[in-house]
DOZAZA-961844 format. One record per residue (C-alpha): x, y, z; residue in three letters. Coordinates in steps of 0.1 Angstrom, whole numbers, plus 2048, in hexadecimal, padded with zeros to 3 digits. Layout:
+-----+-----+-----+-----+
|  xx |  yy |  zz |  aa |
+-----+-----+-----+-----+
|   X |   Y |   Z | ALA |
...
+-----+-----+-----+-----+
This chain:
+-----+-----+-----+-----+
|  xx |  yy |  zz |  aa |
+-----+-----+-----+-----+
| 601 | 634 | 7EA | MET |
| 5E4 | 61B | 7EE | SER |
| 5E0 | 601 | 809 | ALA |
| 5E7 | 5E7 | 7EF | ILE |
| 608 | 5FB | 7E3 | GLU |
| 61C | 5FC | 801 | ALA |
| 637 | 5EB | 807 | PRO |
| 63E | 5CB | 819 | VAL |
| 644 | 5D9 | 83F | PRO |
| 669 | 5D5 | 848 | VAL |
| 661 | 5C1 | 860 | LEU |
| 651 | 5A3 | 849 | TYR |
| 670 | 5A7 | 82F | ARG |
| 688 | 5A0 | 84E | ARG |
| 678 | 586 | 85C | TRP |
| 676 | 573 | 83C | LEU |
| 699 | 575 | 834 | VAL |
| 69F | 56A | 857 | ILE |
| 688 | 54C | 851 | GLY |
| 696 | 545 | 833 | ALA |
| 6B7 | 545 | 843 | TRP |
| 6AC | 531 | 85D | TYR |
| 69E | 518 | 846 | GLY |
| 6C1 | 518 | 832 | ILE |
| 6D3 | 50D | 854 | PHE |
| 6B9 | 4F8 | 85F | ALA |
| 6B9 | 4E4 | 83F | GLY |
| 6E1 | 4E1 | 83A | LEU |
| 6E0 | 4D5 | 85F | SER |
| 6CC | 4B7 | 857 | LEU |
| 6E2 | 4AF | 838 | VAL |
| 701 | 4AE | 84C | VAL |
| 6EF | 49C | 864 | SER |
| 6E1 | 481 | 84D | ALA |
| 70A | 481 | 83D | LEU |
| 718 | 47B | 863 | LEU |
| 71D | 45C | 872 | PRO |
| 701 | 44D | 889 | ALA |
| 716 | 452 | 8A8 | GLN |
| 71D | 476 | 8A4 | TYR |
| 70A | 48E | 8BF | GLY |
| 6F5 | 4A5 | 8A8 | ALA |
| 6E8 | 487 | 893 | THR |
| 6DF | 476 | 8B1 | GLN |
| 6CE | 496 | 8BF | LEU |
| 6B8 | 49F | 89E | LEU |
| 6AF | 477 | 8A1 | ARG |
| 6A2 | 47A | 8C5 | THR |
| 694 | 49B | 8C1 | VAL |
| 67C | 493 | 8A3 | PHE |
| 672 | 46E | 8A8 | TRP |
| 654 | 469 | 8C7 | LEU |
| 65A | 446 | 8D2 | SER |
| 664 | 43A | 8F2 | ALA |
| 67C | 423 | 8DF | GLU |
| 68E | 43C | 8CD | GLY |
| 68E | 443 | 8A7 | PRO |
| 69F | 421 | 8A1 | GLY |
| 6BC | 418 | 889 | ALA |
| 6CD | 42F | 876 | LEU |
| 6C7 | 41E | 853 | THR |
| 6D2 | 429 | 832 | PRO |
| 6AD | 432 | 829 | ALA |
| 6AA | 447 | 84C | ALA |
| 6CD | 45B | 842 | ARG |
| 6BA | 45F | 81E | LEU |
| 69A | 46D | 82C | ALA |
| 6B0 | 482 | 841 | THR |
| 6C3 | 493 | 827 | GLY |
| 6A5 | 497 | 80F | VAL |
| 692 | 4A7 | 82C | SER |
| 6B1 | 4BE | 831 | GLY |
| 6B5 | 4C4 | 80E | ALA |
| 68E | 4D1 | 80A | LEU |
| 692 | 4E7 | 829 | THR |
| 6B0 | 4FA | 819 | ALA |
| 69F | 4FB | 7F9 | GLY |
| 67C | 50C | 809 | TRP |
| 69A | 526 | 81A | GLY |
| 6A8 | 52E | 7FD | VAL |
| 689 | 531 | 7E8 | MET |
| 67D | 547 | 805 | ALA |
| 699 | 55A | 805 | TYR |
| 696 | 562 | 7DC | CYS |
| 670 | 56A | 7DF | LEU |
| 677 | 586 | 7FC | ARG |
| 669 | 5A4 | 7F4 | PRO |
| 67F | 5C2 | 7E9 | GLU |
| 67D | 5E9 | 7EB | GLU |
| 66D | 5F8 | 7CF | GLY |
| 65F | 5D7 | 7C2 | ALA |
| 63D | 5D4 | 7B0 | PRO |
| 622 | 5CC | 7C5 | ALA |
| 612 | 5B2 | 7B3 | ALA |
| 634 | 59A | 7B1 | ALA |
| 636 | 59C | 7D6 | ASP |
| 611 | 592 | 7D9 | ARG |
| 615 | 572 | 7BD | ARG |
| 635 | 56A | 7D4 | ALA |
| 625 | 56D | 7F4 | GLY |
| 607 | 55A | 7EB | ARG |
| 61C | 53E | 7D8 | ALA |
| 634 | 53B | 7F7 | LEU |
| 615 | 53A | 811 | ALA |
| 602 | 520 | 7FD | THR |
| 621 | 509 | 7F7 | ALA |
| 626 | 50D | 821 | LEU |
| 606 | 505 | 82A | VAL |
| 607 | 4E8 | 811 | THR |
| 627 | 4DB | 81C | TRP |
| 621 | 4E0 | 841 | PHE |
| 5FD | 4CC | 841 | LEU |
| 60B | 4B0 | 82A | VAL |
| 62A | 4AE | 839 | ASP |
| 61D | 4AE | 85F | GLY |
| 603 | 493 | 857 | ALA |
| 61E | 480 | 848 | ALA |
| 635 | 481 | 868 | SER |
| 616 | 47B | 87F | VAL |
| 60C | 45C | 86F | LEU |
| 631 | 44D | 86D | THR |
| 638 | 453 | 88E | GLY |
| 64E | 471 | 88D | GLY |
| 634 | 48B | 89C | ALA |
| 64E | 4A2 | 8AB | LEU |
| 65B | 4AC | 884 | ASN |
| 638 | 4BF | 886 | VAL |
| 649 | 4D5 | 8A5 | ILE |
| 666 | 4DE | 88C | GLY |
| 64C | 4E3 | 870 | ASN |
| 63D | 4FE | 885 | VAL |
| 65C | 512 | 889 | THR |
| 662 | 513 | 863 | PHE |
| 63D | 51B | 85F | LEU |
| 640 | 537 | 87A | ILE |
| 661 | 543 | 869 | ALA |
| 655 | 547 | 846 | LEU |
| 62C | 546 | 845 | LEU |
| 628 | 56A | 857 | PRO |
| 63D | 57E | 83E | PRO |
| 630 | 568 | 81E | SER |
| 609 | 573 | 827 | VAL |
| 616 | 596 | 82C | ALA |
| 626 | 59A | 80A | MET |
| 603 | 584 | 7FE | ALA |
| 5EF | 5A3 | 80C | ARG |
| 604 | 5BD | 7FF | ARG |
+-----+-----+-----+-----+
């Protein structure tokens, strides 16, 4: 078997599955926090952790709840997509390479655009959460793309 036809190592297959479940769980947690009243601890914790401001994140407006819910839904969607694109034993190498390239390119694009928007709107600490998600999904995606 040539190097180009070698399967994606088990480490990266498992890494992608764990990263996918992390995205699903983190995303659904954001959605739930957006639905809960502001006085709940989880909602306050998420708002405080991801906002870099001496005054705190400010009032939990309907727009802020909507933004939190939408970002959570997008994060959960990333997790589901990564799970669906995971490499399987015996899958054609070309399919894994295309899926890996698509996922890696989309992840880097999302990271750069979302990170810039976060910094420019005063929510720079969101980039830390984005880095964890990038670490969870990018290395196995690159491994798939290089298969």
